[in-house]
N, CA, C and O atoms as CSV, one atom per row, in Angstrom:
chain,resi,resn,atom,element,x,y,z
A,1,UNK,N,N,-26.964,2.087,48.610
A,1,UNK,CA,C,-27.347,3.008,49.675
A,1,UNK,C,C,-28.920,2.918,49.554
A,1,UNK,O,O,-29.623,2.738,48.560
A,2,UNK,N,N,-29.258,3.108,50.933
A,2,UNK,CA,C,-30.887,3.308,50.963
A,2,UNK,C,C,-31.311,4.744,51.643
A,2,UNK,O,O,-30.662,5.348,52.496
A,3,UNK,N,N,-32.237,5.039,51.207
A,3,UNK,CA,C,-32.677,6.363,51.720
A,3,UNK,C,C,-34.164,6.132,52.613
A,3,UNK,O,O,-35.149,5.496,52.235
A,4,UNK,N,N,-34.004,6.753,53.712
A,4,UNK,CA,C,-35.315,6.868,54.748
A,4,UNK,C,C,-36.314,7.870,53.875
A,4,UNK,O,O,-36.065,8.817,53.129
A,5,UNK,N,N,-37.626,7.206,54.322
A,5,UNK,CA,C,-38.495,8.150,53.664
A,5,UNK,C,C,-38.530,9.515,54.115
A,5,UNK,O,O,-39.054,10.363,53.393
A,6,UNK,N,N,-38.032,9.826,55.227
A,6,UNK,CA,C,-38.191,10.852,56.042
A,6,UNK,C,C,-37.192,11.697,55.395
A,6,UNK,O,O,-37.506,12.857,55.131
A,7,UNK,N,N,-35.771,11.163,55.043
A,7,UNK,CA,C,-34.705,12.134,54.094
A,7,UNK,C,C,-35.245,12.306,52.688
A,7,UNK,O,O,-34.908,13.278,52.012
A,8,UNK,N,N,-36.206,11.234,52.165
A,8,UNK,CA,C,-36.661,11.644,50.725
A,8,UNK,C,C,-37.661,12.811,50.852
A,8,UNK,O,O,-37.610,13.649,49.952
A,9,UNK,N,N,-38.617,12.998,51.896
A,9,UNK,CA,C,-39.349,14.287,52.017
A,9,UNK,C,C,-38.449,15.135,51.972
A,9,UNK,O,O,-38.522,15.929,51.035
A,10,UNK,N,N,-37.293,15.280,52.944
A,10,UNK,CA,C,-36.593,16.666,53.000
A,10,UNK,C,C,-36.084,16.759,51.558
A,10,UNK,O,O,-36.254,17.888,51.098
A,11,UNK,N,N,-35.654,16.113,50.929
A,11,UNK,CA,C,-35.141,16.164,49.506
A,11,UNK,C,C,-36.147,16.715,48.785
A,11,UNK,O,O,-36.021,17.840,48.302
A,12,UNK,N,N,-37.229,16.001,48.636
A,12,UNK,CA,C,-38.446,16.513,47.727
A,12,UNK,C,C,-38.662,17.652,47.828
A,12,UNK,O,O,-38.788,18.286,46.781
A,13,UNK,N,N,-38.810,18.478,49.346
A,13,UNK,CA,C,-39.006,19.654,49.643
A,13,UNK,C,C,-38.162,20.691,49.078
A,13,UNK,O,O,-38.629,21.594,48.384
A,14,UNK,N,N,-36.739,20.566,49.405
A,14,UNK,CA,C,-36.082,21.387,49.198
A,14,UNK,C,C,-35.961,21.362,47.298
A,14,UNK,O,O,-35.516,22.383,46.773
A,15,UNK,N,N,-36.267,20.487,46.626
A,15,UNK,CA,C,-36.348,20.363,45.191
A,15,UNK,C,C,-37.699,21.117,44.666
A,15,UNK,O,O,-37.836,21.411,43.479
A,16,UNK,N,N,-38.420,21.327,45.396
A,16,UNK,CA,C,-39.916,21.938,45.274
A,16,UNK,C,C,-40.651,20.642,44.638
A,16,UNK,O,O,-41.322,21.044,43.688
A,17,UNK,N,N,-40.766,19.426,44.774
A,17,UNK,CA,C,-41.405,18.338,44.035
A,17,UNK,C,C,-42.726,18.346,44.747
A,17,UNK,O,O,-42.856,18.612,45.942
A,18,UNK,N,N,-43.520,18.091,44.073
A,18,UNK,CA,C,-44.710,17.909,44.378
A,18,UNK,C,C,-44.857,16.842,45.275
A,18,UNK,O,O,-44.054,15.922,45.119
A,19,UNK,N,N,-45.835,16.713,46.344
A,19,UNK,CA,C,-45.714,15.673,47.285
A,19,UNK,C,C,-47.234,14.983,47.009
A,19,UNK,O,O,-47.629,14.000,47.636
A,20,UNK,N,N,-47.932,15.597,46.074
A,20,UNK,CA,C,-49.363,15.156,45.723
A,20,UNK,C,C,-49.230,13.788,44.780
A,20,UNK,O,O,-48.324,13.592,43.971
A,21,UNK,N,N,-50.168,13.026,45.022
A,21,UNK,CA,C,-50.280,11.739,44.423
A,21,UNK,C,C,-50.274,11.955,42.720
A,21,UNK,O,O,-51.110,12.704,42.214
A,22,UNK,N,N,-49.400,11.334,41.995
A,22,UNK,CA,C,-49.681,11.899,40.529
A,22,UNK,C,C,-50.697,11.147,39.975
A,22,UNK,O,O,-51.107,11.577,38.897
A,23,UNK,N,N,-51.308,9.984,40.471
A,23,UNK,CA,C,-52.520,9.375,39.769
A,23,UNK,C,C,-53.151,8.881,41.115
A,23,UNK,O,O,-52.542,8.839,42.184
A,24,UNK,N,N,-54.673,8.450,40.883
A,24,UNK,CA,C,-55.616,8.101,41.694
A,24,UNK,C,C,-55.619,6.562,41.910
A,24,UNK,O,O,-56.290,5.903,41.115
A,25,UNK,N,N,-54.919,5.887,42.937
A,25,UNK,CA,C,-55.204,4.352,43.010
A,25,UNK,C,C,-56.589,3.900,43.250
A,25,UNK,O,O,-57.174,4.233,44.280
A,26,UNK,N,N,-57.086,3.234,42.442
A,26,UNK,CA,C,-58.294,2.746,42.967
A,26,UNK,C,C,-58.360,1.058,43.129
A,26,UNK,O,O,-58.034,0.240,42.270
A,27,UNK,N,N,-58.855,0.797,44.423
A,27,UNK,CA,C,-58.820,-0.887,44.611
A,27,UNK,C,C,-60.054,-1.187,44.096
A,27,UNK,O,O,-61.079,-0.505,44.083
A,28,UNK,N,N,-59.792,-2.513,43.586
A,28,UNK,CA,C,-61.053,-2.953,43.164
A,28,UNK,C,C,-61.718,-3.664,44.309
A,28,UNK,O,O,-61.261,-3.924,45.422
A,29,UNK,N,N,-62.985,-3.940,43.754
A,29,UNK,CA,C,-63.863,-4.419,44.562
A,29,UNK,C,C,-63.666,-6.064,44.711
A,29,UNK,O,O,-63.796,-6.618,43.620
A,30,UNK,N,N,-63.385,-6.963,45.800
A,30,UNK,CA,C,-63.176,-8.078,45.667
A,30,UNK,C,C,-64.203,-9.110,45.049
A,30,UNK,O,O,-63.970,-10.299,44.829
A,31,UNK,N,N,-65.577,-8.319,44.774
A,31,UNK,CA,C,-66.412,-9.171,43.781
A,31,UNK,C,C,-66.220,-9.046,42.580
A,31,UNK,O,O,-66.739,-9.873,41.832
A,32,UNK,N,N,-65.490,-8.073,42.084
A,32,UNK,CA,C,-65.247,-7.770,40.659
A,32,UNK,C,C,-64.777,-9.127,39.973
A,32,UNK,O,O,-65.111,-9.438,38.830
A,33,UNK,N,N,-63.834,-10.023,40.928
A,33,UNK,CA,C,-63.356,-11.148,40.187
A,33,UNK,C,C,-64.585,-12.305,39.851
A,33,UNK,O,O,-64.430,-13.023,38.863
A,34,UNK,N,N,-65.410,-12.409,40.426
A,34,UNK,CA,C,-66.476,-13.212,40.195
A,34,UNK,C,C,-67.565,-12.609,39.214
A,34,UNK,O,O,-68.112,-13.267,38.328
A,35,UNK,N,N,-67.765,-11.519,39.434
A,35,UNK,CA,C,-68.396,-10.708,38.357
A,35,UNK,C,C,-67.974,-10.870,37.062
A,35,UNK,O,O,-68.766,-11.190,36.176
A,36,UNK,N,N,-66.638,-10.655,36.834
A,36,UNK,CA,C,-65.887,-10.948,35.681
A,36,UNK,C,C,-65.778,-12.204,35.143
A,36,UNK,O,O,-65.805,-12.425,33.932
A,37,UNK,N,N,-65.638,-13.164,36.133
A,37,UNK,CA,C,-65.710,-14.533,35.803
A,37,UNK,C,C,-66.851,-15.040,35.106
A,37,UNK,O,O,-66.712,-15.729,34.095
A,38,UNK,N,N,-68.188,-14.686,35.669
A,38,UNK,CA,C,-69.303,-14.981,34.916
A,38,UNK,C,C,-69.571,-14.537,33.988
A,38,UNK,O,O,-70.069,-15.209,33.085
A,39,UNK,N,N,-69.324,-13.188,33.879
A,39,UNK,CA,C,-69.523,-12.590,32.563
A,39,UNK,C,C,-68.735,-13.161,31.438
A,39,UNK,O,O,-69.228,-13.365,30.329
A,40,UNK,N,N,-67.320,-13.450,31.796
A,40,UNK,CA,C,-66.409,-13.950,30.399
A,40,UNK,C,C,-67.110,-15.217,30.225
A,40,UNK,O,O,-67.419,-15.530,29.075
A,41,UNK,N,N,-67.410,-15.996,31.195
A,41,UNK,CA,C,-67.876,-17.325,30.927
A,41,UNK,C,C,-69.017,-17.340,30.157
A,41,UNK,O,O,-69.140,-18.156,29.244
A,42,UNK,N,N,-69.945,-16.452,30.449
A,42,UNK,CA,C,-71.274,-16.219,29.902
A,42,UNK,C,C,-71.183,-15.945,28.410
A,42,UNK,O,O,-71.835,-16.643,27.633
A,43,UNK,N,N,-70.400,-14.956,27.971
A,43,UNK,CA,C,-70.117,-14.577,26.631
A,43,UNK,C,C,-69.578,-15.531,25.748
A,43,UNK,O,O,-69.973,-15.772,24.607
A,44,UNK,N,N,-68.408,-16.190,26.516
A,44,UNK,CA,C,-67.715,-17.489,25.616
A,44,UNK,C,C,-68.597,-18.497,25.678
A,44,UNK,O,O,-68.529,-19.206,24.674
A,45,UNK,N,N,-69.431,-18.854,26.493
A,45,UNK,CA,C,-70.258,-20.160,26.187
A,45,UNK,C,C,-71.436,-19.720,25.288
A,45,UNK,O,O,-71.828,-20.593,24.514
A,46,UNK,N,N,-72.099,-18.480,25.242
A,46,UNK,CA,C,-72.782,-17.926,24.194
A,46,UNK,C,C,-72.392,-18.222,22.870
A,46,UNK,O,O,-73.055,-18.742,21.973
A,47,UNK,N,N,-71.025,-17.750,22.871
A,47,UNK,CA,C,-70.560,-17.775,21.399
A,47,UNK,C,C,-70.214,-19.274,20.906
A,47,UNK,O,O,-70.274,-19.602,19.721
A,48,UNK,N,N,-69.955,-19.884,21.642
A,48,UNK,CA,C,-69.696,-21.424,21.226
A,48,UNK,C,C,-70.999,-21.964,20.969
A,48,UNK,O,O,-71.269,-22.494,19.891
A,49,UNK,N,N,-71.841,-21.850,21.936
A,49,UNK,CA,C,-73.288,-22.438,21.474
A,49,UNK,C,C,-74.061,-21.534,20.003
A,49,UNK,O,O,-74.898,-22.068,19.275
A,50,UNK,N,N,-73.653,-20.396,19.857
A,50,UNK,CA,C,-74.090,-19.792,18.676
A,50,UNK,C,C,-73.494,-20.245,17.349
A,50,UNK,O,O,-74.145,-20.558,16.352
A,51,UNK,N,N,-72.022,-20.238,17.484
A,51,UNK,CA,C,-71.625,-20.620,16.248
A,51,UNK,C,C,-71.782,-22.203,16.309
A,51,UNK,O,O,-71.855,-22.752,15.210
A,52,UNK,N,N,-71.842,-22.975,17.384
A,52,UNK,CA,C,-72.475,-24.606,16.830
A,52,UNK,C,C,-73.475,-24.423,16.267
A,52,UNK,O,O,-73.518,-24.664,15.061
A,53,UNK,N,N,-74.750,-23.879,17.032
A,53,UNK,CA,C,-76.075,-23.446,16.203
A,53,UNK,C,C,-76.165,-23.079,14.614
A,53,UNK,O,O,-76.763,-23.748,13.772
A,54,UNK,N,N,-75.473,-21.925,14.399
A,54,UNK,CA,C,-75.628,-21.629,13.215
A,54,UNK,C,C,-74.648,-22.590,12.090
A,54,UNK,O,O,-74.927,-22.678,10.894
A,55,UNK,N,N,-73.668,-23.156,12.627
A,55,UNK,CA,C,-72.808,-24.106,11.603
A,55,UNK,C,C,-73.777,-25.245,11.479
A,55,UNK,O,O,-73.787,-25.785,10.373
A,56,UNK,N,N,-74.553,-25.700,12.346
A,56,UNK,CA,C,-75.203,-26.849,11.856
A,56,UNK,C,C,-76.571,-26.488,11.064
A,56,UNK,O,O,-76.991,-27.234,10.180
A,57,UNK,N,N,-77.229,-25.310,11.434
A,57,UNK,CA,C,-78.145,-24.625,10.618
A,57,UNK,C,C,-77.570,-24.534,9.052
A,57,UNK,O,O,-78.306,-24.821,8.108
A,58,UNK,N,N,-76.344,-24.159,8.885
A,58,UNK,CA,C,-75.698,-23.866,7.648
A,58,UNK,C,C,-75.553,-25.232,6.811
A,58,UNK,O,O,-75.725,-25.284,5.593
A,59,UNK,N,N,-75.266,-26.165,7.500
A,59,UNK,CA,C,-74.613,-27.538,7.224
A,59,UNK,C,C,-76.180,-28.067,6.661
A,59,UNK,O,O,-76.106,-28.799,5.675
A,60,UNK,N,N,-77.309,-27.839,7.072
A,60,UNK,CA,C,-78.515,-28.418,6.930
A,60,UNK,C,C,-79.155,-27.724,5.542
A,60,UNK,O,O,-80.026,-28.337,4.924
A,61,UNK,N,N,-78.756,-26.624,5.157
A,61,UNK,CA,C,-79.183,-26.122,4.306
A,61,UNK,C,C,-78.931,-26.783,2.799
A,61,UNK,O,O,-77.872,-27.395,2.660
A,62,UNK,N,N,-79.683,-26.713,1.855
A,62,UNK,CA,C,-79.657,-27.346,0.403
A,62,UNK,C,C,-78.349,-26.701,-0.118
A,62,UNK,O,O,-77.427,-27.381,-0.567
A,63,UNK,N,N,-78.322,-25.482,-0.042
A,63,UNK,CA,C,-77.457,-24.482,-0.625
A,63,UNK,C,C,-76.253,-23.871,0.224
A,63,UNK,O,O,-76.141,-22.645,0.202
A,64,UNK,N,N,-75.332,-24.628,0.980
A,64,UNK,CA,C,-74.676,-24.096,1.928
A,64,UNK,C,C,-73.708,-23.357,1.354
A,64,UNK,O,O,-73.358,-23.351,0.173
A,65,UNK,N,N,-73.196,-22.579,2.493
A,65,UNK,CA,C,-71.838,-21.480,2.235
A,65,UNK,C,C,-70.928,-22.026,2.676
A,65,UNK,O,O,-70.984,-22.058,3.905
A,66,UNK,N,N,-69.889,-22.598,2.173
A,66,UNK,CA,C,-68.925,-23.010,2.834
A,66,UNK,C,C,-67.955,-22.283,3.530
A,66,UNK,O,O,-67.208,-22.880,4.305
A,67,UNK,N,N,-67.854,-20.951,3.343
A,67,UNK,CA,C,-67.216,-19.784,3.909
A,67,UNK,C,C,-67.795,-19.610,5.107
A,67,UNK,O,O,-67.048,-19.630,6.085
A,68,UNK,N,N,-69.154,-19.415,5.297
A,68,UNK,CA,C,-69.699,-19.321,6.512
A,68,UNK,C,C,-69.568,-20.440,7.352
A,68,UNK,O,O,-69.202,-20.261,8.513
A,69,UNK,N,N,-69.798,-21.499,6.959
A,69,UNK,CA,C,-69.302,-22.707,7.832
A,69,UNK,C,C,-67.814,-22.590,8.319
A,69,UNK,O,O,-67.702,-22.738,9.536
A,70,UNK,N,N,-66.784,-22.384,7.716
A,70,UNK,CA,C,-65.358,-22.179,7.776
A,70,UNK,C,C,-65.381,-21.092,8.816
A,70,UNK,O,O,-64.808,-21.314,9.883
A,71,UNK,N,N,-65.826,-20.239,8.670
A,71,UNK,CA,C,-65.961,-18.898,9.687
A,71,UNK,C,C,-66.346,-19.440,11.086
A,71,UNK,O,O,-65.636,-19.434,12.091
A,72,UNK,N,N,-67.704,-19.944,10.945
A,72,UNK,CA,C,-68.273,-20.632,12.153
A,72,UNK,C,C,-67.293,-21.511,13.045
A,72,UNK,O,O,-67.057,-21.459,14.252
A,73,UNK,N,N,-66.819,-22.313,12.070
A,73,UNK,CA,C,-65.898,-23.232,12.904
A,73,UNK,C,C,-64.516,-22.652,13.548
A,73,UNK,O,O,-63.961,-23.033,14.579
A,74,UNK,N,N,-64.188,-21.797,12.800
A,74,UNK,CA,C,-62.980,-20.968,13.250
A,74,UNK,C,C,-63.466,-20.396,14.667
A,74,UNK,O,O,-62.939,-20.731,15.728
A,75,UNK,N,N,-64.611,-19.427,14.554
A,75,UNK,CA,C,-65.193,-18.905,16.048
A,75,UNK,C,C,-65.111,-19.835,16.972
A,75,UNK,O,O,-64.441,-19.641,17.986
A,76,UNK,N,N,-65.789,-20.996,16.754
A,76,UNK,CA,C,-66.194,-22.192,17.624
A,76,UNK,C,C,-64.791,-22.449,18.232
A,76,UNK,O,O,-64.673,-22.262,19.443
A,77,UNK,N,N,-63.923,-22.779,17.654
A,77,UNK,CA,C,-62.637,-23.365,17.869
A,77,UNK,C,C,-61.761,-22.364,18.870
A,77,UNK,O,O,-61.269,-22.688,19.951
A,78,UNK,N,N,-61.708,-21.259,18.323
A,78,UNK,CA,C,-61.309,-20.016,18.917
A,78,UNK,C,C,-61.487,-19.659,20.255
A,78,UNK,O,O,-60.664,-19.494,21.156
A,79,UNK,N,N,-62.958,-19.551,20.222
A,79,UNK,CA,C,-63.694,-19.466,21.524
A,79,UNK,C,C,-63.511,-20.677,22.541
A,79,UNK,O,O,-63.227,-20.448,23.717
A,80,UNK,N,N,-63.659,-21.795,22.123
A,80,UNK,CA,C,-63.434,-22.762,22.995
A,80,UNK,C,C,-62.188,-22.983,23.570
A,80,UNK,O,O,-62.196,-23.633,24.615
A,81,UNK,N,N,-60.942,-22.534,23.067
A,81,UNK,CA,C,-60.002,-22.950,23.153
A,81,UNK,C,C,-59.353,-21.997,24.548
A,81,UNK,O,O,-58.664,-22.366,25.499
A,82,UNK,N,N,-59.897,-20.672,24.194
A,82,UNK,CA,C,-59.983,-19.589,25.234
A,82,UNK,C,C,-60.694,-20.093,26.723
A,82,UNK,O,O,-60.301,-19.935,27.879
A,83,UNK,N,N,-61.776,-20.691,26.231
A,83,UNK,CA,C,-62.617,-21.189,27.374
A,83,UNK,C,C,-62.025,-22.289,28.437
A,83,UNK,O,O,-62.234,-22.470,29.637
A,84,UNK,N,N,-61.267,-22.884,27.558
A,84,UNK,CA,C,-60.670,-24.051,28.165
A,84,UNK,C,C,-59.325,-23.701,28.930
A,84,UNK,O,O,-58.957,-24.321,29.928
A,85,UNK,N,N,-58.676,-22.719,28.401
A,85,UNK,CA,C,-57.550,-22.238,29.110
A,85,UNK,C,C,-58.097,-21.498,30.554
A,85,UNK,O,O,-58.775,-20.473,30.628
A,86,UNK,N,N,-57.638,-22.258,31.563
A,86,UNK,CA,C,-57.785,-21.484,32.805
A,86,UNK,C,C,-57.031,-20.222,33.025
A,86,UNK,O,O,-57.442,-19.289,33.715
A,87,UNK,N,N,-56.011,-20.256,32.451
A,87,UNK,CA,C,-55.181,-18.886,32.842
A,87,UNK,C,C,-55.932,-17.855,32.472
A,87,UNK,O,O,-55.780,-16.835,33.145
A,88,UNK,N,N,-56.842,-17.812,31.433
A,88,UNK,CA,C,-57.629,-16.627,31.247
A,88,UNK,C,C,-58.475,-16.237,32.151
A,88,UNK,O,O,-59.114,-15.211,31.919
A,89,UNK,N,N,-58.683,-16.948,33.383
A,89,UNK,CA,C,-59.713,-16.615,34.267
A,89,UNK,C,C,-58.905,-16.499,35.594
A,89,UNK,O,O,-59.392,-16.825,36.676
A,90,UNK,N,N,-57.646,-16.017,35.444
A,90,UNK,CA,C,-56.984,-15.727,36.745
A,90,UNK,C,C,-56.423,-14.290,36.908
A,90,UNK,O,O,-55.711,-13.948,37.852
A,91,UNK,N,N,-56.799,-13.520,35.935
A,91,UNK,CA,C,-56.377,-12.142,35.735
A,91,UNK,C,C,-57.838,-11.335,35.457
A,91,UNK,O,O,-58.600,-11.676,34.552
A,92,UNK,N,N,-58.038,-10.496,36.146
A,92,UNK,CA,C,-59.380,-9.573,35.860
A,92,UNK,C,C,-58.861,-8.827,34.699
A,92,UNK,O,O,-59.582,-8.610,33.725
A,93,UNK,N,N,-57.963,-8.533,34.747
A,93,UNK,CA,C,-57.294,-7.627,33.233
A,93,UNK,C,C,-57.853,-8.440,32.006
A,93,UNK,O,O,-58.618,-7.969,31.165
A,94,UNK,N,N,-57.358,-9.750,32.021
A,94,UNK,CA,C,-57.267,-10.642,31.031
A,94,UNK,C,C,-58.763,-10.951,30.740
A,94,UNK,O,O,-59.045,-11.270,29.585
A,95,UNK,N,N,-59.725,-10.890,31.649
A,95,UNK,CA,C,-61.072,-11.247,31.860
A,95,UNK,C,C,-61.738,-10.272,31.033
A,95,UNK,O,O,-62.447,-10.516,30.057
A,96,UNK,N,N,-61.372,-8.863,31.632
A,96,UNK,CA,C,-62.076,-7.865,30.678
A,96,UNK,C,C,-61.588,-7.552,29.298
A,96,UNK,O,O,-62.302,-6.908,28.529
A,97,UNK,N,N,-60.319,-8.009,28.930
A,97,UNK,CA,C,-60.022,-8.082,27.414
A,97,UNK,C,C,-61.088,-8.920,26.816
A,97,UNK,O,O,-61.810,-8.528,25.899
A,98,UNK,N,N,-61.155,-10.025,27.340
A,98,UNK,CA,C,-61.933,-10.960,26.447
A,98,UNK,C,C,-63.621,-10.433,26.465
A,98,UNK,O,O,-64.290,-10.240,25.449
A,99,UNK,N,N,-64.050,-10.279,27.734
A,99,UNK,CA,C,-65.136,-9.355,27.575
A,99,UNK,C,C,-65.561,-8.351,26.332
A,99,UNK,O,O,-66.487,-8.438,25.526
A,100,UNK,N,N,-64.404,-7.256,26.513
A,100,UNK,CA,C,-64.541,-6.253,25.436
A,100,UNK,C,C,-64.297,-6.670,24.216
A,100,UNK,O,O,-64.678,-5.923,23.315
A,101,UNK,N,N,-63.679,-7.821,23.877
A,101,UNK,CA,C,-63.377,-8.246,22.556
A,101,UNK,C,C,-64.494,-9.148,21.976
A,101,UNK,O,O,-64.793,-9.025,20.788
A,102,UNK,N,N,-65.181,-10.134,22.838
A,102,UNK,CA,C,-66.031,-10.984,22.332
A,102,UNK,C,C,-67.402,-10.489,22.563
A,102,UNK,O,O,-68.258,-10.681,21.700
A,103,UNK,N,N,-67.760,-9.688,23.974
A,103,UNK,CA,C,-68.905,-9.160,24.051
A,103,UNK,C,C,-69.615,-8.491,22.884
A,103,UNK,O,O,-70.705,-8.965,22.563
A,104,UNK,N,N,-69.175,-7.534,22.264
A,104,UNK,CA,C,-69.889,-7.213,20.820
A,104,UNK,C,C,-70.173,-8.128,19.864
A,104,UNK,O,O,-71.173,-8.076,19.147
A,105,UNK,N,N,-69.121,-9.178,19.810
A,105,UNK,CA,C,-69.510,-10.179,18.558
A,105,UNK,C,C,-70.947,-10.773,19.113
A,105,UNK,O,O,-71.963,-10.695,18.423
A,106,UNK,N,N,-70.937,-11.292,20.244
A,106,UNK,CA,C,-72.092,-12.135,20.667
A,106,UNK,C,C,-73.236,-11.109,20.822
A,106,UNK,O,O,-74.317,-11.623,20.537
A,107,UNK,N,N,-73.309,-10.009,21.133
A,107,UNK,CA,C,-74.315,-8.807,20.931
A,107,UNK,C,C,-74.865,-8.829,19.528
A,107,UNK,O,O,-76.060,-8.772,19.240
A,108,UNK,N,N,-73.650,-8.936,18.522
A,108,UNK,CA,C,-74.211,-8.800,17.069
A,108,UNK,C,C,-74.799,-9.872,16.468
A,108,UNK,O,O,-75.581,-9.864,15.518
A,109,UNK,N,N,-74.294,-10.957,17.194
A,109,UNK,CA,C,-74.878,-12.360,16.605
A,109,UNK,C,C,-76.361,-12.386,17.185
A,109,UNK,O,O,-77.275,-12.830,16.489
A,110,UNK,N,N,-76.583,-11.909,18.452
A,110,UNK,CA,C,-78.195,-12.269,19.059
A,110,UNK,C,C,-78.745,-11.117,18.301
A,110,UNK,O,O,-79.895,-10.981,18.719
A,111,UNK,N,N,-78.552,-10.407,17.586
A,111,UNK,CA,C,-79.474,-9.128,16.741
A,111,UNK,C,C,-79.780,-9.927,15.310
A,111,UNK,O,O,-80.841,-9.820,14.696
A,112,UNK,N,N,-78.763,-10.665,14.938
A,112,UNK,CA,C,-79.163,-11.247,13.595
A,112,UNK,C,C,-80.479,-11.921,13.498
A,112,UNK,O,O,-80.846,-12.408,12.429
């Protein structure tokens, strides 16, 4: 059985249901996708470069730290796999997740 919108309004009024929106729906700016894509790409590529550079530095040390090399290799491989997966760039929500997760890591790396 289908109910017409006008009938639904009549029923809602009879039951004293609020006809106000329960939440505000905000439309996204169409340019957000491009902004998010560039931000996510920049962060991921920055981390790939950082991990590669720091790993090379560590390997060139006379007294290298194998744990640090392992951590940098894992970071490089993880971020490279994410960057190479095009599915990560098809959703604005997913790109925001990546930015929120990896942005602080890149920021902290640049503060070292």
